[in-house]
C-alpha positions in Angstrom: -5.0 19.2 27.6 -2.6 21.5 28.5 -3.7 24.8 27.5 -0.6 27.6 26.9 -2.9 30.5 26.8 -6.6 32.2 26.9 -8.8 31.3 23.6 -8.5 33.6 21.2 -12.1 35.1 19.7 -11.4 34.5 16.0 -12.9 36.3 12.7 -14.3 33.9 10.2 -11.1 31.0 10.9 -10.3 27.7 9.4 -8.4 24.8 11.0 -5.1 23.9 9.0 -3.8 20.8 9.4 -0.4 18.4 9.1 1.1 15.6 11.0 4.7 14.4 10.5 4.5 10.3 9.7 2.4 8.2 7.5 0.4 11.1 5.8 3.6 13.1 5.3 6.0 11.9 2.6 9.1 14.1 2.1 7.9 16.1 5.1 5.2 18.0 2.5 2.4 18.8 4.7 3.9 19.4 7.9 6.5 22.0 6.3 3.3 23.7 5.0 1.5 24.5 8.4 5.4 25.4 9.5 5.6 28.1 6.4 1.9 29.8 7.2 3.3 29.6 11.1 6.6 31.4 10.3 5.4 33.5 7.9 1.8 35.0 9.3 4.2 34.5 13.1 2.3 32.3 14.7 0.4 32.4 18.4 1.0 28.9 20.2 -2.4 28.8 22.8 -2.5 25.0 23.2 -0.7 21.9 23.4 -2.6 18.1 23.5 -0.7 16.4 26.7 1.7 14.2 25.0 1.4 11.7 27.8 -1.9 10.6 26.8 -1.2 9.9 22.6 2.8 9.2 21.9 4.8 6.6 22.6 8.0 7.8 23.7 10.2 5.0 23.0 8.8 5.2 18.9 9.1 9.1 19.0 11.0 9.9 22.0 11.8 13.8 23.8 15.0 15.6 23.0 17.2 17.1 25.5 18.7 20.7 24.9 20.6 24.0 26.8 19.1 26.7 27.5 20.8 29.5 29.6 23.1 27.1 30.8 19.4 25.1 32.1 18.6 21.3 30.9 15.1 21.2 29.3 13.3 18.3 27.8 10.8 18.8 24.9 7.7 16.2 24.3 6.5 15.0 21.4 3.2 17.3 20.8 0.7 18.3 18.9 0.3 22.3 19.3 -1.8 24.5 18.1 -1.4 28.1 17.3 -3.6 31.2 15.7 -2.8 33.7 12.6 -4.5 36.6 12.1 -4.2 38.4 8.4 -5.9 41.4 7.9 -7.2 43.5 5.4 -10.0 43.9 3.9 -11.0 40.1 4.3 -9.5 39.3 7.3 -10.0 35.7 8.2 -7.7 33.3 10.8 -6.4 30.5 10.6 -6.4 27.4 13.4 -2.5 25.9 12.5 -2.4 22.2 14.1 1.0 20.5 14.0 2.2 17.6 15.6 3.4 14.3 15.5 0.7 11.4 13.9 -0.3 10.2 18.1 0.7 6.4 18.4 -2.4 5.7 20.0 -6.1 6.6 21.3 -6.7 8.8 18.1 -10.8 9.2 18.9 -9.9 11.2 21.5 -6.8 12.4 20.0 -9.5 13.8 17.1 -12.5 15.0 19.6 -10.1 16.9 21.3 -9.0 19.1 18.8 -12.5 19.4 17.1 -13.0 20.9 20.6 -10.9 23.2 20.1 -12.9 23.9 16.4 -16.3 23.9 18.3 -15.0 26.7 20.6 -13.0 28.2 18.5 -16.2 28.6 15.6 -14.0 27.4 13.1 -15.9 27.1 9.6 -14.4 25.1 7.9 -11.1 22.3 8.8 -8.6 21.6 6.3 -6.3 18.8 7.0 -2.9 18.3 4.5 -1.4 15.6 3.7 1.2 13.9 1.6 1.9 10.3 -0.2 4.5 8.4 -2.8 3.2 7.8 -6.0 4.4 7.2 -9.6 4.9 11.2 -10.5 7.5 12.8 -12.9 9.3 15.3 -10.6 9.5 17.6 -13.8 5.7 18.0 -14.4 3.9 20.1 -11.8 2.6 18.2 -8.6 -0.1 16.5 -8.3 -3.1 18.0 -5.4 -5.9 15.9 -4.8 -9.0 17.6 -2.7 -11.1 15.1 -1.3 -14.1 15.3 1.2 -16.6 13.1 2.5 -19.6 15.4 2.4 -21.0 14.9 -1.3 -22.6 18.7 -0.9 -19.7 20.0 0.0 -17.9 18.8 -2.7 -20.1 20.2 -5.1 -20.3 23.4 -3.8 -15.7 23.8 -3.9 -15.3 21.4 -7.0 -13.7 18.4 -5.4 -13.5 15.1 -5.1 -15.7 12.8 -3.3 -13.3 10.2 -1.6 -14.3 6.9 -2.3 -11.0 4.9 -0.8 -11.3 1.5 0.6 -7.8 -0.1 3.2 -5.6 1.2 5.8 -5.4 4.5 7.2 -3.9 7.5 8.3 -4.6 10.0 11.7 -5.7 11.7 8.5 -8.6 10.6 7.1 -9.6 9.7 10.9 -9.2 13.1 11.0 -11.8 13.9 8.7 -14.2 11.3 9.2 -14.2 12.7 12.6 -15.4 16.3 11.7 -17.9 14.8 9.0 -19.6 12.9 12.5 -19.6 15.7 14.3 -21.2 18.2 11.6 -17.6 20.4 10.5 -16.8 20.4 7.6 -13.5 19.0 6.4 -11.1 18.4 3.6 -8.3 16.6 2.8 -5.0 18.1 0.5 -3.1 15.6 -0.7 0.3 16.1 -2.5 1.8 13.2 -4.8 5.1 12.8 -3.6 8.0 11.1 -6.6 8.6 7.4 -4.6 12.0 7.6 -6.3 12.9 10.4 -4.7 10.8 10.3 -1.2 13.6 11.7 1.6 12.2 15.4 2.9 12.2 18.0 2.2 10.2 18.0 -0.5 9.6 22.7 -1.4 7.9 21.6 -4.7 4.6 19.7 -3.3 4.5 21.9 0.0 4.9 24.8 -2.6 1.7 22.9 -4.8 -0.4 22.4 -1.5 0.0 26.0 -0.5 -1.2 27.0 -3.4 -4.3 24.7 -3.5 -4.3 25.5 -0.1 -4.8 29.4 -1.1 -7.3 28.7 -3.7 -9.5 27.2 -1.2 -9.9 29.3 1.1 -9.8 32.2 -0.9 -6.4 33.9 0.8 -3.3 34.9 -0.6 -0.3 33.2 1.5 3.2 34.8 1.6 5.5 32.4 -0.1 9.0 33.9 0.7 12.3 31.5 -0.6 9.5 28.6 -1.1 9.3 29.2 -5.4 13.7 29.1 -5.4 13.5 26.6 -2.7 11.6 24.3 -5.2 13.6 25.4 -8.3 16.4 24.0 -7.0 15.2 21.0 -5.8 13.7 20.5 -9.6 17.8 21.3 -10.8 19.6 19.2 -9.0 17.3 16.2 -9.3 17.6 16.5 -12.6 21.0 16.5 -12.2 21.4 13.2 -9.7 19.0 11.8 -12.8 21.0 12.5 -15.8 24.2 10.5 -13.9 21.6 7.4 -13.7 20.3 5.9 -17.9 18.0 3.6 -15.6 17.0 6.5 -13.5 16.3 8.5 -16.5 14.3 7.0 -18.9 12.1 5.6 -15.8 11.6 9.6 -15.5 10.7 9.5 -18.9 8.3 6.6 -19.1 6.5 8.8 -15.9 6.2 11.9 -18.7 4.6 9.9 -21.3 1.9 8.8 -18.9 1.6 12.1 -17.0 0.9 14.4 -21.0 -1.2 11.3 -22.0 -3.6 11.2 -18.8 -3.0 15.4 -18.3 -4.8 15.9 -22.4 -8.1 15.6 -21.6 -8.0 18.5 -19.7 -5.8 21.0 -22.2 -9.7 22.1 -22.5 -10.8 25.8 -23.0 -12.5 25.1 -19.8 -9.8 24.2 -17.4 -8.0 26.8 -19.5 -10.8 29.6 -18.2 -9.8 27.9 -14.7 -6.3 28.5 -15.1 -6.5 32.0 -16.2 -9.2 33.7 -13.7 -6.9 31.8 -10.8 -4.1 34.2 -12.7 -6.2 36.6 -11.9 -7.0 36.4 -9.2 -3.1 36.3 -7.8 -2.2 38.7 -9.6 -5.5 41.5 -8.9 -5.5 40.6 -5.2 -7.9 37.9 -3.3 -6.8 38.3 0.3 -3.8 40.3 2.2 -1.3 38.2 3.1 -0.4 40.6 6.1 1.8 43.7 6.5 5.5 43.3 6.4 5.6 39.4 5.0 7.9 38.7 2.7 6.9 37.5 -1.0 4.2 39.7 -1.4 5.5 41.8 -3.9 7.3 40.7 -7.4 9.1 37.3 -5.8 10.5 35.5 -8.4 9.2 33.3 -10.6 5.7 34.7 -9.3 3.2 36.7 -9.8 3.0 39.4 -6.5 5.1 37.1 -4.7 2.7 34.2 -5.2 3.2 31.5 -7.0 1.4 31.1 -10.2 2.3 27.4 -11.3 2.9 24.5 -8.5 5.3 22.8 -10.8 8.2 25.0 -9.5 10.8 22.6 -7.1 13.1 23.3 -4.4 16.5 22.7 -2.6 17.2 18.5 -4.0 16.9 15.8 -1.3 18.9 11.9 -2.1 17.9 9.3 -0.8 20.7 7.2 0.4 24.8 8.6 1.4 26.0 8.3 -2.1 23.9 11.6 -3.4 22.1 9.1 -5.9 18.8 8.1 -6.4 17.5 5.0 -6.0 16.7 2.5 -8.5 13.2 2.5 -9.5 10.8 0.5 -7.9 7.5 0.6 -7.6 5.7 1.7 -4.4 3.0 -0.6 -2.8 -0.3 0.1 -3.6 -3.3 1.9 -1.3 -3.1 5.1 -2.1 -6.0 7.1 0.5 -6.6 10.1 -2.7 -6.0 8.3 -5.7 -4.1 4.8 -5.2 -1.1 5.9 -5.8 0.5 6.1 -1.9 3.1 3.5 -0.7 1.8 2.2 2.5 4.8 2.1 4.3 6.0 4.5 6.7 7.5 8.1 5.2 
């Protein structure tokens, strides 16, 4: 471990983690944590020693110039803290890095040591996977945990996944065995537009995180980026009849699957969620952008995770790839492509 500064004293801290790589389709999860760090001006206080966990032929260091001096940035995982004041102050410990190449158990133990020393009450690990989901519908976000009591208390799914896993799954299990409450939030990214960025999926993860920890998150330009992304993908799909037909098939399947959710109870939950966002539920921090009247939001916060982002293309020609079914093996709901993101 490389400790950059002394460990801070925190108020009701929650650790939020995301890792680039296999569990980060469209860079949606790592971008979500980067957004939190940027909007709340996170202060880095520690970093893990890159020598211990990374293969530098896989994740290469980069060289840059600063004031005429050559410097090197090493791939690593950094921890920062953001402080959210107001009537119900709560601090976040943000963990952002690259999925380690080796020594995963030691890696998780280091993070858990920080969580213990900082008094972390809950660990939330963000992930994103490729799935058979249309880009025109709200992004599905699954909340899962290995703890049956936590699943009941927080209205989450108790994970039953079996198969290959990434650092998200390993860290969640390490937390469970250490007695630290842990939750994973998974966003499903359309496999036919898998290249990053995907601000629509990032927005959906932040909305679900906001509900989970009862903390209003400033969204800045993210809702507008999400809309632009969806419009861009709409245009690309319209230029390819095969893709357009495939998207329509996914839409019909999704709408049919969602019909049972259109119940009075589900509608009531969504209405309560809207009221919490409109009337408050924790401040967004002084001077934070997007906290009042942002476009398409209530009080600068998205009320629907179905808005899009600056769109991405699947190849240099700018056309989407012909639709292909991803390989199965979804850690959250059976729809993940198990290849590298």
